[in-house]
LUMKETI-147889 format. One line per field, with one value per residue (C-alpha): residue number from 1; chain; x, y, z. Coordinates in steps of 0.001 Angstrom, whole numbers, plus 500000, padded with zeros to 6 digits. Example, Ala and Ser with C-alpha at 12.3 -4.5 7.8 and 13.67 -1.06 7.14 Angstrom:
2
milum: 1_2
rogu: A_A
x: 512300_513670
y: 495500_498940
z: 507800_507140
***
This chain:
122
milum: 1_2_3_4_5_6_7_8_9_10_11_12_13_14_15_16_17_18_19_20_21_22_23_24_25_26_27_28_29_30_31_32_33_34_35_36_37_38_39_40_41_42_43_44_45_46_47_48_49_50_51_52_53_54_55_56_57_58_59_60_61_62_63_64_65_66_67_68_69_70_71_72_73_74_75_76_77_78_79_80_81_82_83_84_85_86_87_88_89_90_91_92_93_94_95_96_97_98_99_100_101_102_103_104_105_106_107_108_109_110_111_112_113_114_115_116_117_118_119_120_121_122
rogu: A_A_A_A_A_A_A_A_A_A_A_A_A_A_A_A_A_A_A_A_A_A_A_A_A_A_A_A_A_A_A_A_A_A_A_A_A_A_A_A_A_A_A_A_A_A_A_A_A_A_A_A_A_A_A_A_A_A_A_A_A_A_A_A_A_A_A_A_A_A_A_A_A_A_A_A_A_A_A_A_A_A_A_A_A_A_A_A_A_A_A_A_A_A_A_A_A_A_A_A_A_A_A_A_A_A_A_A_A_A_A_A_A_A_A_A_A_A_A_A_A_A
x: 500000_502851_504109_500571_500266_503770_502796_499951_502268_504619_502499_504855_505735_507748_507509_509947_508874_511442_511043_513353_513999_515182_518840_518620_519565_520077_523481_523856_523054_521409_518905_520051_518980_517462_514183_512493_511449_509282_509116_507221_507472_504685_505557_503894_504250_506535_507823_511416_513631_515130_518231_519308_522542_525184_527766_526193_528695_528793_529562_528893_527046_523724_524438_524694_524985_523325_521936_518284_516232_512545_510203_508137_505004_503113_500894_502760_503769_507221_507568_511083_511272_513382_516621_515512_515719_518826_521292_521452_522179_519670_519853_517867_519548_519162_515488_514228_511082_510107_508922_507831_508198_506726_508440_506823_508995_508929_511801_513230_512072_515652_516745_514047_515224_514911_511304_509970_506164_503915_501215_497957_496164_498196
y: 500000_502433_502228_502757_505978_507098_506780_509247_511675_511585_512579_512300_515266_513350_510170_508177_505562_502936_500503_497496_495184_491568_491597_494891_495099_497679_497531_497794_501271_503309_505869_509457_511237_514201_512311_511725_508294_506393_506057_503448_501517_499741_496935_496106_493372_490841_489909_490263_489742_492626_491931_493718_493668_495753_494200_493229_491546_491641_488107_488580_490707_491386_488767_489711_488046_489665_488982_488821_488415_489307_488391_491368_490302_492255_494881_494794_498064_498045_500698_501474_503325_503606_501627_499553_502684_504286_501547_498487_498624_497090_495854_493983_491097_490779_490533_487908_489716_493307_495131_498622_500205_503466_505008_507770_510030_513348_515795_517003_520616_521700_520284_521928_524218_527990_529181_525594_525546_522538_522175_523116_520329_517607
z: 500000_500689_497089_495828_497833_496819_493146_493574_495372_492357_489369_486364_484181_481590_479614_477523_474980_474001_471127_471288_468362_468732_469764_471698_475369_478114_479811_483605_484946_487698_486436_486857_490003_488131_488373_491724_492860_492364_488609_486656_483405_481496_479069_475749_473068_474801_478247_479396_482420_484319_486380_489549_491476_493180_490889_487572_485305_481520_480304_476598_474095_475827_478503_482166_485584_488591_492048_491008_487849_487679_484816_483637_481795_479136_480752_484075_485685_487260_489974_491178_494470_497593_497732_494727_492579_494088_495020_492757_489078_486704_483127_480511_478708_474953_473956_471524_470416_469704_472820_473766_477171_478416_481436_483479_485627_487422_487109_490425_490897_491602_488206_486069_483256_483668_483048_483107_483246_483538_480902_482637_480747_482484
***
């Protein structure tokens, strides 16, 4: 329930749409801290595994070893918050099928560009 409430407290003001073709991957990373937590991603077209770990290792092209792997199914919403968003790296091994992800985030007020104004229709 806490994450559910936190999501409503963090109404996104930005969105990124990624289209991945077979063979694409996302190398190990931690999302930049210009965006507040939590942030969420919705998956379309095909499922994938996301890997987490303090020390993710690259073992080949699009192949990684990590502490945990979680299957994300089509239509699932992945919400990253708290330590899960700030501390471990995450990555997505090479995908076999086309997939689309939509990630919703909110820019930290202190990081907004000069004269930034939210669209009143949002």
